[in-house]
C-alpha positions in Angstrom: -7.2 22.0 -43.3 -6.4 24.8 -45.7 -2.8 23.7 -45.9 -3.9 20.1 -46.7 -6.3 21.5 -49.4 -3.5 23.7 -50.9 -1.1 20.7 -50.8 -3.6 18.6 -52.8 -4.0 21.4 -55.4 -0.2 21.8 -55.7 0.4 18.1 -56.0 -1.8 18.1 -59.2 -0.3 21.4 -60.5 -3.5 23.4 -59.9 -3.1 27.0 -58.8 -4.9 27.5 -55.5 -7.7 30.1 -55.7 -10.4 30.8 -53.1 -13.1 29.0 -55.2 -10.9 26.0 -55.9 -10.1 25.7 -52.2 -13.8 25.9 -51.3 -14.9 23.4 -54.0 -12.1 20.9 -53.0 -13.1 21.2 -49.3 -16.7 20.3 -50.2 -15.5 17.4 -52.4 -13.3 16.2 -49.5 -16.2 16.2 -47.1 -18.4 14.2 -49.4 -19.1 10.5 -48.7 -20.6 10.1 -52.2 -20.1 11.5 -55.6 -21.7 14.9 -56.2 -23.3 16.5 -59.3 -22.9 20.1 -60.4 -26.5 21.0 -59.4 -25.8 19.5 -55.9 -22.6 21.5 -55.7 -24.4 24.7 -56.7 -26.7 24.3 -53.7 -23.6 24.4 -51.4 -22.6 27.8 -52.8 -25.3 30.5 -52.7 -23.5 33.2 -54.7 -21.2 31.1 -56.9 -21.6 31.3 -60.7 -22.5 27.9 -62.3 -19.9 28.5 -65.0 -17.1 29.1 -62.4 -18.1 25.9 -60.6 -18.1 23.9 -63.9 -14.7 25.3 -64.9 -13.3 24.4 -61.5 -14.6 20.8 -61.8 -13.1 20.6 -65.4 -9.8 21.9 -64.1 -9.8 19.3 -61.3 -10.7 16.5 -63.7 -8.1 17.5 -66.4 -5.5 17.4 -63.6 -6.7 14.1 -62.3 -7.7 15.4 -58.9 -11.3 14.2 -59.5 -13.0 11.8 -61.9 -16.4 12.1 -63.5 -19.0 9.3 -63.3 -21.9 8.8 -65.7 -24.1 6.6 -63.6 -27.1 6.7 -65.8 -28.9 9.5 -63.9 -29.6 12.8 -65.5 -26.4 14.4 -64.1 -22.7 13.6 -64.3 -21.3 13.2 -60.8 -17.8 13.9 -59.5 -15.6 12.3 -56.9 -12.1 12.7 -55.6 -9.4 10.5 -57.0 -7.0 8.7 -54.7 -3.7 10.4 -54.4 -1.9 7.8 -56.5 -4.5 7.8 -59.2 -3.5 8.8 -62.7 -6.9 7.8 -64.2 -5.3 5.0 -66.3 -7.5 2.0 -67.1 -5.7 0.1 -64.3 -6.7 2.8 -61.8 -10.4 2.5 -62.6 -12.8 1.2 -60.1 -16.5 0.2 -59.9 -19.2 2.7 -59.0 -22.4 1.8 -57.1 -25.6 3.7 -57.7 -28.3 3.3 -55.0 -31.6 3.0 -56.7 -33.4 4.3 -53.6 -31.4 7.5 -52.6 -29.6 7.9 -56.0 -26.3 8.4 -54.3 -23.2 7.2 -56.2 -20.4 5.6 -54.3 -16.8 4.9 -55.5 -15.9 1.3 -54.7 -12.2 1.9 -54.8 -11.3 -1.6 -53.7 -13.1 -3.2 -56.6 -11.2 -2.7 -59.8 -12.9 -2.8 -63.2 -12.4 -6.2 -64.6 -9.7 -6.6 -67.3 -11.2 -6.2 -70.8 -9.6 -8.2 -73.6 -10.2 -6.1 -76.7 -9.7 -7.3 -80.3 -6.4 -6.5 -82.1 -6.0 -2.8 -83.0 -8.5 -1.7 -80.4 -7.2 0.5 -77.6 -8.9 0.9 -74.2 -9.0 4.5 -73.0 -11.8 4.6 -70.5 -14.3 2.3 -68.8 -17.4 3.3 -66.8 -18.7 0.4 -64.7 -21.8 1.2 -62.6 -23.4 -1.4 -60.4 -27.0 -0.6 -59.3 -28.7 -1.7 -56.2 -29.6 -0.6 -52.6 -26.9 1.0 -50.5 -26.3 0.1 -46.8 -28.1 3.3 -45.7 -31.3 2.4 -47.6 -31.2 -1.3 -47.1 -33.9 -2.4 -44.7 
């Protein structure tokens, strides 16, 4: 597993450190996006600033993407290996209104947006809200 983690870091030109390896392992094990406060709970002695810097490094190097789902915290999820975070790579996110977990719906691309002349699309954040399969009764 460590070799796979290090390979992911190298593929995005990120120098492996113990903390980066640990954070990437946690992110890899997640089924849903995770916020910084949730990540902090997984590391008893880790400094919040170190975790934040690690997430920012991952995001800048397109290993993860951030999701503003309308809750109080930005959440983070792994990008697919081929993702370059261009508009055509963007996908819909789903926020469960019961458990407040945020899911990446990688197979549902954000619809094409036709902007007026001299407007340039840089980012889209599409969040669909409802009840996830775990909470649906």
